[in-house]
C-alpha positions in Angstrom: 15.8 -11.8 -1.2 14.4 -10.7 -4.6 12.3 -13.9 -4.6 11.1 -13.0 -1.1 10.1 -9.5 -2.2 8.2 -11.1 -5.1 6.3 -13.3 -2.6 5.6 -10.2 -0.4 4.2 -8.4 -3.4 2.1 -11.4 -4.4 0.2 -11.3 -1.1 0.1 -7.5 -0.8 -3.5 -6.4 -0.1 -4.7 -9.6 1.5 -3.0 -9.5 4.9 -4.0 -6.2 6.6 -3.6 -5.3 9.4 -0.7 -7.7 9.3 2.3 -7.0 7.0 2.6 -8.7 3.6 5.8 -10.5 4.3 7.6 -12.8 1.9 10.0 -15.6 2.8 12.3 -18.1 0.9 13.9 -21.1 2.6 17.2 -22.4 1.3 18.5 -25.9 2.1 21.9 -26.4 3.6 23.4 -26.3 0.0 21.8 -23.0 -0.8 19.0 -24.3 -3.0 15.5 -22.7 -2.7 13.2 -25.3 -1.3 10.3 -23.3 0.2 8.4 -20.2 -0.7 5.7 -18.4 1.3 3.8 -15.2 1.9 1.8 -14.1 4.9 -1.8 -15.4 4.8 -4.9 -13.3 5.7 -5.1 -12.1 9.3 -5.2 -15.1 11.7 -3.5 -17.3 9.2 0.1 -18.5 9.1 2.9 -16.0 8.5 5.4 -16.1 5.6 8.1 -18.1 7.4 5.6 -20.8 8.4 4.3 -21.1 4.9 7.8 -21.4 3.4 8.9 -23.9 6.1 5.9 -26.0 5.4 6.8 -26.2 1.7 10.5 -26.9 2.5 9.7 -29.7 5.0 12.8 -31.6 6.3 15.0 -29.8 3.7 14.9 -26.7 5.9 17.2 -28.5 8.4 20.5 -26.7 8.6 19.3 -24.1 6.0 18.7 -20.4 5.6 15.5 -18.3 5.8 15.5 -15.2 3.7 12.6 -12.9 4.8 11.5 -9.4 4.0 10.7 -8.5 7.7 12.4 -9.5 10.9 10.8 -12.7 12.2 8.3 -12.0 15.0 9.0 -13.2 18.5 5.6 -12.7 20.1 2.4 -14.7 20.5 -0.6 -13.1 18.6 -3.2 -15.1 16.7 -0.4 -17.4 15.7 2.8 -18.4 17.5 6.2 -16.7 17.1 7.9 -17.2 13.8 11.2 -17.4 15.6 10.1 -20.6 17.3 9.0 -22.1 14.0 12.4 -21.3 12.5 14.2 -22.9 15.4 12.1 -26.0 15.5 12.7 -26.4 11.7 16.5 -26.4 12.3 17.2 -23.1 10.5 20.8 -22.0 11.1 20.9 -18.7 9.2 18.4 -15.9 8.8 18.6 -12.9 6.5 15.9 -10.2 6.8 15.6 -6.9 4.9 14.1 -4.6 7.5 13.8 -4.7 11.3 10.3 -4.8 12.8 9.3 -1.3 14.2 6.4 -2.8 16.2 7.6 -3.0 19.8 5.3 -5.9 20.5 6.7 -8.0 17.7 10.3 -6.8 17.7 13.2 -8.8 19.2 13.1 -11.7 16.8 16.6 -11.2 15.6 17.9 -11.2 19.2 16.0 -14.3 20.1 17.4 -16.2 17.2 21.0 -15.0 17.9 20.7 -16.2 21.5 19.6 -19.6 20.2 22.8 -19.8 18.0 21.3 -18.7 14.7 23.4 -16.3 12.6 21.3 -13.3 11.6 21.9 -10.7 9.0 19.8 -7.5 8.4 19.5 -4.9 5.7 19.6 -6.8 2.4 17.5 -5.0 -0.2 16.1 -2.9 2.7 15.4 0.1 0.4 13.5 -2.0 -2.1 11.4 -3.6 0.6 10.8 -0.3 2.4 9.6 1.5 -0.7 7.9 -1.6 -2.1 5.4 -4.0 -0.6 6.1 -3.1 3.0 5.9 0.7 2.6 2.4 1.1 3.8 2.6 -1.3 6.7 5.9 0.1 8.0 4.3 3.6 8.0 1.3 2.1 9.8 3.5 0.4 12.4 5.4 3.6 13.1 2.6 6.1 13.1 -0.6 4.2 13.9 -2.2 5.7 10.8 -3.0 4.1 7.4 -0.6 5.1 4.6 -2.2 7.5 2.1 -1.3 7.6 -1.6 -2.9 10.4 -3.4 -3.4 9.3 -7.1 -4.6 11.7 -9.8 -4.5 12.0 -13.5 -3.9 15.4 -15.1 -3.0 17.1 -18.4 0.4 18.5 -18.9 -0.9 21.9 -17.8 -2.3 20.4 -14.5 -6.0 20.1 -15.3 -8.0 17.1 -14.2 -11.0 17.9 -16.4 -11.9 20.2 -19.3 -13.7 23.4 -18.8 -17.1 21.7 -19.3 -16.2 19.1 -16.7 -15.5 16.2 -19.0 -12.6 14.1 -17.8 -12.9 10.6 -19.5 -10.3 10.0 -20.4 -7.3 12.2 -19.6 -5.0 9.3 -18.9 -4.3 6.4 -21.3 -5.7 2.9 -21.3 -2.3 1.7 -20.1 -2.4 4.0 -17.1 -6.0 3.1 -16.2 -5.1 -0.6 -16.2 -2.2 0.1 -13.9 -4.5 1.9 -11.5 -7.0 -1.0 -11.5 -4.1 -3.4 -10.7 -3.0 -1.1 -7.9 -6.6 -0.9 -6.5 -6.6 -4.7 -6.1 -3.6 -4.5 -3.8 -5.0 -1.8 -1.5 -7.3 -1.9 1.5 -9.4 1.2 0.7 -10.1 3.9 -1.8 -11.3 7.4 -0.7 -13.4 9.9 -2.6 -15.5 12.8 -1.6 -19.3 13.3 -2.0 -18.5 15.8 -4.8 -16.8 13.1 -6.9 -19.8 10.7 -6.2 -22.2 13.4 -7.5 -20.1 14.3 -10.6 -18.7 11.0 -11.7 -20.8 8.3 -10.0 -17.8 6.0 -9.5 -17.9 2.3 -8.5 -14.4 2.3 -7.1 -13.9 -1.3 -8.0 -10.7 -3.0 -9.4 -11.4 -4.5 -12.8 -9.5 -6.2 -15.5 -9.1 -5.1 -19.1 -12.5 -6.5 -20.0 -14.2 -4.7 -17.2 -14.6 -7.8 -15.0 -14.1 -7.3 -11.3 -10.8 -8.7 -10.0 -10.9 -11.3 -7.2 -10.0 -8.9 -4.5 -11.7 -5.5 -4.0 -10.7 -2.5 -1.8 -13.2 -1.0 0.6 -14.9 2.0 -1.0 -15.0 5.1 1.3 -16.9 8.3 0.8 -16.1 11.4 3.0 -18.4 14.4 3.3 -21.5 15.3 5.3 -24.1 15.4 2.5 -26.1 12.4 1.6 -25.1 10.3 -1.4 -27.4 10.7 -4.5 -30.2 8.1 -4.7 -29.2 5.4 -7.1 -25.5 6.1 -6.9 -23.2 3.1 -7.4 -21.7 3.6 -4.0 -25.0 4.3 -2.1 -25.2 0.8 -0.6 -21.6 -0.4 -0.9 -19.4 2.4 0.5 -18.4 3.2 4.0 -19.7 6.8 4.3 -17.8 8.9 6.8 -19.7 12.1 7.5 -16.7 14.3 8.2 -14.2 16.5 6.4 -11.4 15.9 8.9 -8.7 13.6 7.5 -7.7 12.4 11.0 -11.2 11.3 11.8 -11.3 9.5 8.5 -8.0 7.7 9.1 -9.0 6.8 12.7 -12.2 5.2 11.4 -10.3 3.2 8.8 -7.9 1.9 11.5 -10.9 0.4 13.2 -11.7 -1.4 9.9 -8.2 -2.9 9.7 -7.2 -0.6 6.9 -3.4 -0.1 6.4 -3.0 1.0 2.7 -5.2 3.8 1.3 -5.6 5.3 -2.2 -7.0 8.8 -2.2 -8.8 9.3 -5.5 -11.0 12.2 -4.4 -11.3 15.5 -6.2 -9.4 18.7 -5.5 -11.3 19.6 -2.4 -10.6 16.3 -0.6 -7.0 16.3 -1.8 -6.6 19.8 -0.4 -7.9 18.8 3.0 -5.5 15.8 3.2 -2.6 18.0 2.1 -3.4 20.8 4.7 -3.6 18.1 7.4 -0.2 16.6 6.3 -1.8 13.3 5.7 -0.6 12.5 2.2 2.3 10.1 2.4 2.9 9.6 -1.3 1.8 11.3 -4.5 1.2 9.2 -7.7 0.6 11.4 -10.6 -0.3 10.3 -14.2 0.5 13.2 -16.4 -1.0 13.0 -20.0 0.7 14.7 -23.0 -2.3 17.0 -23.5 -3.1 20.6 -22.9 -6.6 21.8 -21.8 -5.9 25.5 -21.0 -8.8 25.6 -18.6 -10.7 23.4 -16.1 -10.3 22.3 -12.5 -6.8 21.9 -11.0 -5.8 18.7 -9.2 -5.9 20.3 -5.8 -7.6 23.3 -4.1 -6.8 25.1 -0.9 -3.7 23.1 0.1 -2.9 25.7 2.8 -0.2 27.3 0.6 -0.4 31.2 0.5 3.1 31.9 -0.5 5.9 30.1 -2.3 7.8 29.5 0.9 4.8 27.4 2.1 4.9 25.1 -0.9 4.6 21.4 -0.2 8.0 20.2 -1.4 8.3 16.6 -2.7 11.2 14.2 -3.3 10.7 12.3 -6.6 11.3 8.6 -6.2 10.5 7.4 -9.7 9.6 8.7 -13.1 8.3 6.1 -15.6 6.4 6.0 -18.9 2.9 4.5 -18.7 2.0 4.2 -22.3 2.1 7.8 -23.5 1.7 9.1 -20.0 4.3 10.1 -17.5 3.9 8.4 -14.1 5.6 10.2 -11.2 5.9 8.8 -7.7 7.0 11.4 -5.1 6.9 11.7 -1.3 6.8 14.8 0.9 10.2 16.0 2.1 10.9 15.5 5.7 
């Protein structure tokens, strides 16, 4: 299953609105003979890719897959039928499919005489490459990760507005690698005016990576003439997070990175539309300057947005904190 998770992570960012599933096929002796990840929308699913590589060695073998095999006809045929036709006798999947249209694969396989197990490394998959898609399947909304970099005293820029660079080179590289695995990046018009970002994913030499997220700007004002995003971004003239997310669903967006300034972050927090916080905290003190978020709808301590910390890791000299809102 760890190998299947790696396959899932490998294709993450290229499959939306389909899930980035990974699959490993073992032969009848337990040897890995086929690996596969879901292809871009309209292409083969992970199971089909792994079965193709395995060929006749799949007969009597096992399919280990991160998501319950689908049992419905979409742009492609059901993965359950492909598994049965290949002679697979045992299927292990990490998480069940929450999509009612696609669910039922495990039951279909069992009725055909295949033994099915569920739950292996489910937590790793649910918090890893399938996190955003599972959220999307359950809620109908893209998953939003709010990413920001701040000093130890919570400032995202100095008093004079300078902010390059609060976080370390290591942290910035991590963020660019993350951008390449996401569907869209959101900023507000204020960030465009102050920072003129390109919102691209680049390597250590500044060269654009093969896959780029959709740049999205929210806000009613026009973008400055000559701004890097003037002709490349999807400009949504609204301040309503739900209107933004509805528009992104129409674009096939599942996984979103919110990189906007404190005003946009506050709007998404007030609306309850931040699903994960990814904070890079630098060992520096600024004493003054803008905070990471403004007007989050918190007027008293009892209204605080409480988070559950999932992970704390060093990123070069910085502290990287991943946390999710408490339910």
